[in-house]
Structures are given as C-alpha cells and as structure tokens.
C-alpha positions as CSV (number, residue, x, y, z in Angstrom):
1,G,90.0,118.6,148.8
2,V,88.2,121.9,148.4
3,P,87.3,123.7,150.4
4,K,90.4,122.9,152.2
5,D,89.2,123.8,155.9
6,L,86.0,121.9,155.5
7,C,87.8,118.7,154.0
8,S,90.5,118.9,156.7
9,E,87.7,118.9,159.4
10,I,85.8,116.1,157.9
11,I,88.9,113.9,157.6
12,K,89.9,114.7,161.1
13,N,86.5,113.6,162.4
14,T,86.1,110.6,160.2
15,E,89.3,108.9,159.9
16,K,90.7,107.1,163.0
17,Y,94.3,106.5,161.9
18,N,97.5,108.6,161.5
19,R,98.1,109.7,157.7
20,A,101.8,110.0,158.1
21,F,102.3,107.8,155.1
22,Y,99.3,108.9,153.1
23,A,101.2,110.7,150.2
24,G,104.2,112.4,148.9
25,Y,105.7,113.6,145.6
26,I,108.1,112.7,143.1
27,Q,110.0,115.4,141.3
28,T,112.0,115.1,138.1
29,E,114.1,117.7,136.4
30,Q,115.4,117.6,132.8
31,D,117.0,120.6,131.1
32,N,114.8,123.5,131.9
33,E,111.7,121.6,133.0
34,T,110.7,120.4,136.4
35,T,107.7,118.0,136.7
36,C,106.0,116.9,139.9
37,Y,103.8,113.8,140.5
38,V,101.7,112.9,143.4
39,N,102.6,109.6,144.9
40,L,99.5,107.9,146.5
41,R,101.3,104.6,147.1
42,C,103.8,103.6,149.8
43,A,104.6,101.0,152.5
44,Q,105.9,100.7,156.0
45,L,108.0,97.6,156.6
46,F,108.0,95.7,160.0
47,R,110.0,92.7,161.1
48,N,106.6,90.6,160.8
49,G,104.8,92.3,158.1
50,I,104.2,95.3,155.7
51,L,101.4,98.0,156.0
52,L,100.5,99.4,152.6
53,Y,99.1,102.7,151.9
54,A,97.2,103.8,148.8
55,G,95.2,106.8,148.1
56,G,92.5,107.8,145.7
57,G,91.6,110.8,143.6
58,I,87.9,111.1,144.5
59,T,85.9,113.7,142.9
60,A,82.2,114.6,142.6
61,L,82.1,112.4,139.4
62,S,83.8,109.4,140.9
63,E,82.1,106.0,141.0
64,P,82.8,104.4,144.4
65,E,83.2,100.9,143.3
66,K,85.7,101.8,140.5
67,E,87.6,104.0,142.9
68,W,88.0,101.1,145.4
69,K,89.0,98.7,142.7
70,E,91.7,101.2,141.5
71,T,92.9,101.6,145.2
72,E,93.2,97.9,145.6
73,M,95.2,97.7,142.3
74,K,97.6,100.4,143.6
75,A,98.2,98.5,146.8
76,D,98.7,95.4,144.9
77,A,101.2,97.0,142.7
78,V,103.3,98.0,145.6
79,L,103.0,94.5,147.2
80,Q,104.1,92.8,144.0
81,R,107.3,95.0,143.9
82,L,108.1,94.3,147.4
83,T,107.6,90.5,147.0
84,F,109.8,90.6,143.9
85,L,112.5,92.5,146.0
86,G,112.3,89.7,148.8
87,A,110.7,92.2,151.4
C-alpha cells in the first residue's frame, strides 16, 4: 500500500499472524521480454491439514463484499487443485 511506512505500521498493529506465505511473484521470460505477475495464492501443507493463503488487491474504490468473495474464490481455486492432486 501507499504510503508504504503508514501501511506497514497499520498491518503490523492490526494483523495478528505471520505473513510469511502472503505473496510472491511468478516471472516468465520469452525472447527479449520478461513479465512478472504477483501471486496472491499459496498453501502450507501439514500431515493433518492444509492452510490456504489468499490476498486481495484492495483500493480506495474496492467494494468489501466483492473483495471478500474474490478472495474466497482464490482460496477455493487452490483447494480444488490440491484436492485434484490428492493432497
């Protein structure tokens, strides 16, 4: 978020969990072109369960209900793939 320092402080004071698996990036390279995508979906696998992580791109114009639904759909997409793979 912007401004970065303010957003970092709000996150630190509001969230009560470690963001270790919050996001990452995927990079593709073809010919002379490199493209990067932000990955806001991942999972942590345990012997007795799976912990899903999904983030949202919230802006001043975001509608909270739509953002929540989109985040649920992202998590469900990861879960469906893991179920397909037998995880």
